VOGU-3710 file (C-alpha; in Angstrom, 3 decimals, decimal comma):
1> mkvgprseni> 10,989/122,462/86,926  9,262/123,289/83,667  10,878/123,694/80,290  10,364/127,187/78,972  9,057/127,701/75,425  12,434/129,044/74,326  14,275/125,943/75,463  11,746/123,710/73,678  12,410/125,459/70,376  16,155/125,257/70,830
11> skdasvsstg> 15,878/121,561/71,591  14,059/120,939/68,324  16,745/122,769/66,381  19,469/120,913/68,223  18,150/117,548/67,101  19,424/118,443/63,645  22,640/120,234/64,603  23,999/117,735/67,114  23,758/114,546/65,075  27,508/113,913/65,163
21> sgvgvgigge> 28,020/114,208/68,886  24,652/112,994/69,982  24,606/109,472/68,598  22,943/107,359/71,194  22,161/110,350/73,406  18,438/110,391/72,894  15,833/113,136/72,913  16,697/114,240/76,450  20,327/114,649/75,528  19,345/116,783/72,533
31> alvgfhedai> 17,422/119,081/74,874  20,562/119,594/76,982  22,644/120,233/73,864  20,253/122,892/72,620  19,848/124,534/76,009  23,625/124,646/76,509  24,264/126,297/73,133  21,590/128,904/73,772  22,853/129,566/77,310  26,532/129,822/76,345
41> sqaavgraql> 25,708/132,070/73,372  23,800/134,473/75,632  26,774/134,533/78,012  28,767/136,026/75,101  32,449/135,523/74,282  35,398/137,484/75,558  37,334/137,890/78,773  36,020/134,730/80,439  37,100/132,468/77,581  40,481/134,196/77,284
51> lltlvlglgl> 41,219/133,782/80,982  40,186/130,129/80,907  42,340/129,550/77,811  45,328/131,089/79,572  44,879/128,924/82,657  44,290/125,698/80,721  47,128/126,559/78,344  49,576/126,467/81,244  48,496/122,901/81,955  48,927/121,979/78,291
61> aaecselsil> 52,404/123,561/78,309  53,279/121,350/81,279  52,461/118,236/79,235  54,903/119,241/76,488  57,547/120,144/79,082  57,331/116,662/80,585  58,966/115,125/77,510  61,056/118,122/76,417  62,959/118,347/79,696  64,358/114,813/79,385
71> sfilpstelq> 66,656/115,581/76,446  68,169/118,527/78,318  68,771/116,895/81,706  69,860/113,450/80,474  73,592/114,301/80,316  73,599/115,541/83,910  71,455/112,714/85,259  73,521/110,185/83,315  76,601/111,271/85,227  75,103/111,819/88,675
81> lcidehrkgw> 72,730/108,832/88,711  75,108/106,592/86,727  72,745/105,858/83,847  74,073/103,783/80,961  72,748/103,881/77,372  70,218/101,091/77,931  68,746/102,700/81,038  68,625/106,126/79,367  66,278/104,631/76,792  64,104/103,215/79,562
91> lisitllala> 63,795/106,651/81,150  62,167/107,999/77,980  60,078/104,859/77,496  58,723/104,911/81,045  57,610/108,518/80,560  55,695/107,636/77,388  54,109/104,633/79,109  53,013/106,913/81,946  51,527/109,401/79,481  49,640/106,582/77,739
101> agslawgilg> 48,219/105,131/80,962  47,477/108,539/82,468  45,654/109,822/79,378  43,230/106,926/79,481  42,662/107,061/83,249  42,170/110,829/83,517  39,955/110,863/80,438  37,568/108,421/82,106  37,717/110,369/85,374  37,020/113,610/83,490
111> drlgrrralv> 33,660/112,214/82,420  32,985/110,833/85,897  34,216/113,580/88,233  34,099/116,646/86,020  36,684/118,386/83,842  37,926/120,865/86,423  38,097/118,485/89,367  39,929/115,812/87,369  42,357/118,367/85,926  43,230/119,797/89,338
121> salsvaalfs> 43,837/116,274/90,651  45,959/115,309/87,630  48,161/118,396/87,766  48,545/118,116/91,539  49,919/114,600/91,084  52,255/115,893/88,363  53,541/118,815/90,444  54,089/116,680/93,530  56,083/113,942/91,813  58,009/116,364/89,605
131> avaavmptyg> 59,267/118,006/92,795  60,013/114,585/94,292  61,958/113,565/91,154  64,207/116,608/91,544  65,579/115,301/94,857  65,752/111,574/94,120  69,304/110,223/94,690  69,187/107,016/92,617  68,103/105,942/89,152  65,306/103,671/90,404
141> tfmtarfcsg> 63,658/106,273/92,628  64,116/108,986/89,996  62,468/106,841/87,311  59,579/105,952/89,655  58,950/109,617/90,447  59,103/110,528/86,755  56,598/107,778/85,963  54,149/109,125/88,557  54,687/112,665/87,287  53,908/111,504/83,755
151> lgvagavplt> 50,748/109,772/84,967  49,532/113,074/86,353  50,408/115,481/83,549  48,941/113,058/80,975  45,476/114,297/81,922  46,154/117,766/80,524  45,329/117,119/76,859  42,121/115,034/77,132  40,701/117,311/79,838  41,653/120,828/78,716
161> fsylsetcpr> 40,269/120,637/75,177  36,875/119,319/76,258  36,787/121,790/79,153  37,422/124,815/76,922  35,281/123,658/73,994  32,279/123,254/76,294  32,733/126,831/77,531  32,661/128,374/74,038  29,797/128,744/71,529  30,021/126,642/68,385
171> atrtrytgll> 30,961/129,613/66,192  34,149/130,451/68,108  35,326/127,206/69,702  38,085/126,450/67,141  39,480/129,947/67,623  39,991/129,353/71,330  41,141/125,746/70,994  43,738/126,950/68,480  44,921/129,492/71,036  44,911/126,774/73,700
181> hsfwplgalf> 46,958/124,382/71,542  49,530/127,111/70,874  50,544/126,832/74,546  51,831/123,311/73,850  54,894/124,481/71,859  55,235/127,366/74,313  55,892/124,670/76,933  58,825/123,427/74,847  60,109/126,993/74,440  59,843/127,580/78,184
191> tstiahltlp> 61,674/124,357/79,012  64,447/124,937/76,484  64,940/128,510/77,727  65,123/127,422/81,365  67,563/124,651/80,420  69,683/127,038/78,361  69,937/129,472/81,279  70,546/126,962/84,075  72,295/123,898/82,656  75,957/123,694/81,651
201> sdgaevvldn> 76,324/123,320/77,885  79,680/121,536/77,890  80,462/118,050/79,180  83,425/119,209/81,249  81,186/121,818/82,919  78,643/119,074/83,651  81,338/117,121/85,507  82,207/120,161/87,633  78,549/121,009/88,226  77,740/117,512/89,473
211> rehwsswhkc> 80,216/117,933/92,315  77,723/120,348/93,844  75,183/118,956/96,313  72,347/120,795/94,524  73,417/120,752/90,884  71,873/122,640/87,973  69,620/119,879/86,699  67,788/119,783/90,047  67,089/123,514/89,731  65,947/123,055/86,135
221> lilnilptia> 63,443/120,383/87,170  62,062/122,562/89,949  61,654/125,585/87,654  59,963/123,373/85,090  57,069/122,813/87,525  56,041/126,492/87,410  53,447/126,170/84,577  51,806/123,254/86,407  51,554/125,172/89,681  50,291/128,303/87,902
231> civglvwase> 47,556/126,263/86,205  46,456/124,712/89,508  46,262/128,159/91,123  44,233/129,498/88,190  41,809/126,569/88,353  41,010/127,429/91,970  39,015/130,417/90,691  37,712/128,718/87,546  34,225/127,259/87,203  33,397/123,727/86,151
241> sprylleasr> 32,346/123,096/82,553  28,656/124,078/82,414  28,006/121,366/79,845  29,317/118,720/82,245  27,170/120,146/85,055  24,075/119,804/82,884  25,058/116,236/82,051  25,525/115,518/85,765  22,018/116,840/86,561  23,486/119,884/88,368
251> evealavyqr> 21,480/122,341/86,316  21,320/125,103/88,960  25,127/125,139/89,244  25,351/125,211/85,445  23,081/128,261/85,325  25,294/129,987/87,887  28,318/129,316/85,633  26,527/130,801/82,613  25,691/133,894/84,629  29,285/134,190/85,840
261> lhrlnkartq> 30,598/133,946/82,279  28,121/136,675/81,308  29,420/138,946/84,079  33,081/138,313/83,228  32,460/139,089/79,566  30,706/142,332/80,581  27,949/141,814/78,026  25,782/144,858/77,513  22,518/142,957/77,624  21,086/141,342/80,732
271> ygltelelpg> 21,378/137,575/80,938  18,047/136,191/79,779  17,863/132,638/81,125  16,460/131,836/84,552  15,769/128,683/86,526  12,319/128,545/84,979  13,871/127,827/81,593  16,124/124,993/82,729  15,413/121,657/80,993  12,950/119,383/82,747
281> rsayrdrpvs> 14,019/116,305/84,677  13,283/114,027/81,703  16,076/115,726/79,742  18,845/114,402/81,989  20,630/111,161/81,389  20,620/108,578/84,176  24,170/108,224/85,502  25,033/104,597/86,334  26,059/103,807/89,873  28,279/100,833/90,629
291> psrnvishgl> 26,750/98,507/93,252  30,232/97,509/94,470  31,882/99,348/97,348  35,257/97,758/96,625  37,557/100,413/95,145  39,387/98,003/92,830  36,177/96,369/91,588  34,593/99,772/91,089  37,628/100,977/89,134  37,684/97,913/86,910
301> stfreafqri> 33,963/98,156/86,239  34,386/101,842/85,367  37,104/101,030/82,821  35,087/98,162/81,357  32,007/100,324/81,056  34,012/103,096/79,348  35,406/100,692/76,750  31,990/99,193/76,109  30,526/102,614/75,404  33,377/103,814/73,195
311> yspshfkttl> 33,258/100,611/71,152  29,450/100,382/71,047  27,957/99,877/67,558  27,080/103,584/67,274  30,711/104,653/67,873  32,763/101,657/66,733  33,696/102,835/63,229  34,463/106,365/64,402  36,605/105,112/67,266  38,552/102,693/65,068
321> llatlhlllg> 39,228/105,339/62,418  40,306/108,052/64,869  42,455/105,629/66,873  44,241/104,574/63,672  44,890/108,203/62,740  46,264/108,971/66,200  48,511/105,925/65,936  49,923/107,093/62,587  50,414/110,697/63,713  52,035/109,696/67,012
331> fcymgistfs> 54,359/107,297/65,210  55,365/109,897/62,612  55,854/112,732/65,104  58,056/110,819/67,527  59,758/109,091/64,602  60,878/112,345/62,999  61,889/113,703/66,422  64,039/110,650/67,141  65,509/110,598/63,649  66,361/114,320/63,630
341> ysriretndl> 67,940/114,229/67,088  70,061/111,190/66,207  70,922/112,561/62,761  72,098/115,888/64,185  74,223/114,111/66,776  75,690/111,796/64,142  76,476/114,755/61,855  78,174/116,614/64,711  80,189/113,540/65,647  81,363/113,052/62,057
351> hyfsmkkyis> 82,460/116,677/61,886  84,174/116,394/65,274  86,114/113,246/64,370  87,075/114,655/60,989  89,141/117,229/62,909  90,960/114,606/64,957  94,717/115,113/65,378  97,101/112,210/64,917  100,480/112,304/66,664  102,923/109,452/66,193
361> nqnytdvmfn> 106,512/108,534/67,101  106,978/111,449/69,502  109,022/111,469/72,696  107,921/113,534/75,708  110,381/113,920/78,577  110,004/116,120/81,691  106,886/117,725/80,240  103,801/118,945/82,110  100,348/118,841/80,505  97,945/121,109/82,395
371> stvenvqyke> 95,271/121,934/79,798  92,568/119,814/78,225  93,751/117,212/75,732  90,973/116,697/73,194  90,304/114,681/70,047  93,837/113,354/69,712  95,360/109,972/68,942  98,902/109,332/70,217  100,503/106,375/68,457  103,856/104,812/69,360
381> cnfenvtfth> 104,799/107,753/71,581  107,010/107,666/74,682  106,167/109,579/77,861  108,975/109,689/80,427  108,727/111,640/83,690  105,665/113,423/82,333  102,909/114,961/84,457  99,251/115,243/83,436  97,623/117,486/86,040  94,261/119,194/86,487
391> lhfnhvefvn> 93,005/118,455/83,004  90,448/116,534/80,985  91,076/113,807/78,437  88,265/114,147/75,870  88,213/111,493/73,140  91,898/110,666/73,474  93,565/107,442/72,366  97,002/106,195/73,378  97,959/103,352/71,013  101,193/101,361/71,453
401> cmfeetefnn> 102,583/104,015/73,776  105,116/103,767/76,604  104,585/105,577/79,942  107,403/105,543/82,474  107,411/107,435/85,800  104,397/109,406/84,619  101,951/111,048/86,983  98,229/111,465/86,329  96,958/113,956/88,920  93,327/115,130/89,080
411> vkssityfen> 92,604/113,874/85,571  89,046/113,370/84,311  88,378/111,420/81,142  85,713/111,032/78,474  85,869/108,258/75,867  89,598/107,832/76,501  91,501/104,562/76,062  95,006/103,197/76,447  95,448/100,382/73,910  98,369/97,952/73,636
421> stikdsrfid> 100,434/100,297/75,797  102,869/99,862/78,688  102,524/101,904/81,872  105,413/101,475/84,290  106,267/103,047/87,686  103,499/105,624/87,265  101,074/107,234/89,710  97,337/107,789/89,350  96,094/110,354/91,892  92,435/111,378/92,004
431> tdlteqhfln> 91,529/110,213/88,498  88,519/108,371/87,075  90,677/106,020/85,000  89,691/102,417/85,688  90,399/99,005/84,226  87,946/99,552/81,379  90,188/102,336/80,022  93,187/100,021/79,579  92,761/97,613/76,667  95,381/94,883/76,405
441> cnlinntvls> 97,877/97,004/78,348  100,912/96,027/80,412  100,661/97,678/83,866  103,851/97,401/85,925  104,455/98,671/89,479  101,934/101,534/89,384  100,381/103,411/92,316  96,691/104,287/92,383  95,359/106,809/94,928  91,803/107,521/93,905
451> lltdcvvdfd> 88,335/107,280/95,385  86,688/104,169/94,005  83,167/104,383/92,611  80,648/101,772/91,566  79,680/103,812/88,490  81,330/102,595/85,301  79,589/104,960/82,856  82,050/106,537/80,425  80,452/109,969/80,149  80,738/111,628/76,732
461> yniylndlfk> 81,604/115,331/77,010  80,130/116,035/73,568  76,518/116,651/74,616  75,570/119,299/72,011  73,005/121,028/74,243  73,300/124,285/72,300  72,250/122,499/69,121  69,320/120,926/70,961  68,250/124,396/72,124  68,412/125,757/68,550
471> etiawagpmv> 66,510/122,736/67,244  63,698/123,246/69,785  63,410/126,948/68,976  63,285/126,117/65,258  60,179/123,875/65,456  58,374/125,302/68,499  58,655/128,961/67,446  56,698/128,774/64,144  54,272/126,233/65,601  52,706/128,897/67,853
481> pallvlgfvl> 51,436/131,239/65,084  50,542/128,249/62,873  48,116/126,909/65,496  46,652/130,375/66,082  45,968/130,845/62,365  44,568/127,313/62,067  41,971/128,106/64,743  40,525/130,880/62,565  40,758/128,763/59,398  38,682/125,999/60,998
491> eatsrppvlv> 35,925/128,494/61,805  35,263/128,898/58,086  35,972/125,393/56,759  35,097/121,790/57,511  37,585/119,496/59,205  38,350/116,677/56,690  39,695/118,836/53,787  42,026/120,758/56,103  43,286/117,540/57,701  43,888/115,898/54,315
501> lllvlasvvs> 45,736/118,982/53,033  47,996/119,145/56,103  48,908/115,456/55,874  49,572/115,598/52,121  51,871/118,592/52,695  53,586/116,671/55,506  54,205/113,732/53,159  55,690/116,079/50,552  57,962/117,705/53,142  59,136/114,312/54,405
511> igifflvnfv> 60,665/113,672/50,976  63,257/116,185/52,148  64,629/113,529/54,537  66,349/111,996/51,508  68,298/115,235/50,947  69,540/115,888/54,493  73,199/116,883/54,459  73,849/119,031/57,536  72,406/120,539/60,716  70,491/123,326/58,926
521> stviveaifk> 68,725/121,079/56,407  67,786/118,585/59,136  66,289/121,279/61,351  64,340/122,884/58,480  62,726/119,594/57,385  62,002/118,616/61,006  60,475/122,011/61,855  58,133/122,143/58,834  57,070/118,511/59,266  56,364/118,933/62,985
531> vllicavnvl> 54,369/122,133/62,470  52,179/120,453/59,843  51,736/117,323/61,948  50,759/119,162/65,148  48,306/121,271/63,138  46,845/117,980/61,913  46,648/116,791/65,529  44,738/119,975/66,371  42,180/119,272/63,632  41,909/115,651/64,740
541> tmvviegypc> 41,351/116,797/68,322  38,359/118,860/67,214  37,023/115,838/65,310  37,208/113,775/68,519  35,514/116,457/70,628  32,714/116,930/68,100  32,324/113,224/67,372  31,326/112,013/70,848  28,572/113,018/73,283  29,390/114,855/76,497
551> hlrctahgmm> 29,469/111,792/78,754  32,068/110,071/76,509  34,072/113,054/75,264  37,026/112,980/77,687  37,076/109,176/77,714  37,336/109,040/73,925  40,009/111,735/73,788  41,982/110,051/76,566  41,883/106,759/74,693  43,106/108,446/71,499
561> rsvyhlaslc> 45,986/110,124/73,322  46,893/106,791/74,882  47,174/105,244/71,415  49,192/108,300/70,295  51,766/107,869/73,073  52,039/104,103/72,604  52,722/104,682/68,908  55,387/107,215/69,898  56,990/104,599/72,102  57,133/102,125/69,199
571> aipiygtlvh> 58,599/104,735/66,825  61,736/105,400/68,911  63,588/102,087/68,307  62,419/101,855/64,681  63,540/105,320/63,622  66,623/104,962/65,827  67,592/102,022/63,622  66,755/103,876/60,391  69,326/106,544/61,280  72,069/104,041/60,461
581> tillfpavtt> 70,613/103,141/57,046  70,535/105,073/53,785  68,237/108,101/53,874  65,860/106,513/51,366  64,390/104,159/54,010  63,245/106,762/56,606  62,046/109,051/53,799  59,902/106,360/52,149  58,572/105,152/55,518  57,479/108,629/56,590
591> valallaaml> 55,968/109,528/53,205  53,968/106,297/53,141  52,611/106,735/56,672  51,652/110,381/56,078  49,864/109,507/52,817  48,042/106,627/54,504  46,839/109,015/57,205  45,716/111,483/54,516  43,702/108,788/52,737  42,045/107,669/55,971
601> striqdnskv> 41,186/111,300/56,775  38,882/111,446/53,759  36,584/108,995/55,572  36,085/111,304/58,562  32,570/112,657/59,056  32,439/116,436/59,287  30,761/117,450/62,553  31,883/121,077/62,534  28,269/122,267/62,777  27,327/120,128/65,745
611> ll> 26,452/121,541/69,131  28,271/120,221/72,170
//
């Protein structure tokens, strides 16, 4: 095919405009860049881009839901799957590891197989194993299914942004990527709303709910798959990225996509490009083919080749700088999330224990307790011929007490202990009280009629799910309009100044950590910091997309997201430890990291004018 005069002119102009993303692409690559920008501009902007943004946004929402859902279902899974504190931490860690590994793998596949095909595959894996996780009966199988689900949904971020950016003209791409990114906090809002409507908010209700064969947390997990399924269905009718098709030497299919976008946008003018104006064969890059037929060898060679290209001399400095920034942002974001969650829980616990009742030197004879006993310490009390029936012990302590001919019938306990007490001629019928609840006690001639269980987890009824719901609404709600506005701001400004400003503001806000005193102040500081940081991530995402050529774009973004999630994994234990120190330490740590990121951002090359 011959290159039309129009395409030749565009190619010459593109050699100037695509410097940032075309390093190492060559003259042929510049011809494709110029042709694509001309073709996508003639297809106009409107309904087609909005529909694609909506579909891809559902996939992005699913990625946020993958992590958000864990905090809500952990109390229920802790009880039903018998998960102790150590294994609860592993459940979160394994999800982040899956997101890190999946981001890298799907990013590479996005450049190999195509954005749409890789995204459909990734989300199909996520939907399948999310459904499997909802019916897993043990901790090991549940964690394995969650890991596989995380591997799948990890492809959403590195694939969706490249996919959408390559379907928009340069002048409007930040507007639509801002709209796309706003679906990420919408995923958290969706998950928190579903959890609020389906899950019990009180620990005692969780205990009752888990007696059901199909308890609420299973339903919550199933409902949480809806955005993933909706995205897959939408992608069935979506077209592949035309820029990828050009890169893959499928120029006729690319032209058909441009024409379809033109029809969907209902442009008034007739679409001007034809097959005669497609770039000539010399414009297309030769795609390497692995000589090995072994799947494992082919996979390893693909990964090795991807790393070699990303860290080639032409991209090395850019890759190192952007990877460092993703590491700092991922560390700060998960750090403030971990710190705020732990701080809120610690504040609630302090308030709860400050209201504890202390009862001492009391005698109870022929008394029946049939309502919940909560937050009480009984010291040196005598219980004779007393019945505790159909009730819950919640944070109750019996210290140096005497129980004689006492009956415990259908009693459930949470953080309850008998210490240095004597229990004589008493009966325990259908209770969950075990040896671990009796510390240095004298047990004489007692009868136990209860179903034994291998689970020794002492479930805490104080789960504070309502506070978690309010906290999620507080940061996710304002994040949606902030990302929408940022998309329009980036249309008129270059990337580095905006990124520096956002990170400097984030460092200023993080000073507020030193002044946290209650739930409200913690949520306000967390919400503002998270909004600024995710806006910074949005700017950094555009820098990645504009900084690499088409055949490396998803690979580079996947690698950056992998670093981001690994940094998040490292932040959890560090900020979890800082919760128990004076507030000066987490405040100084966060301020320093945010300022370091701001300083590094000044070294970013502005590629806002490049063509993709």
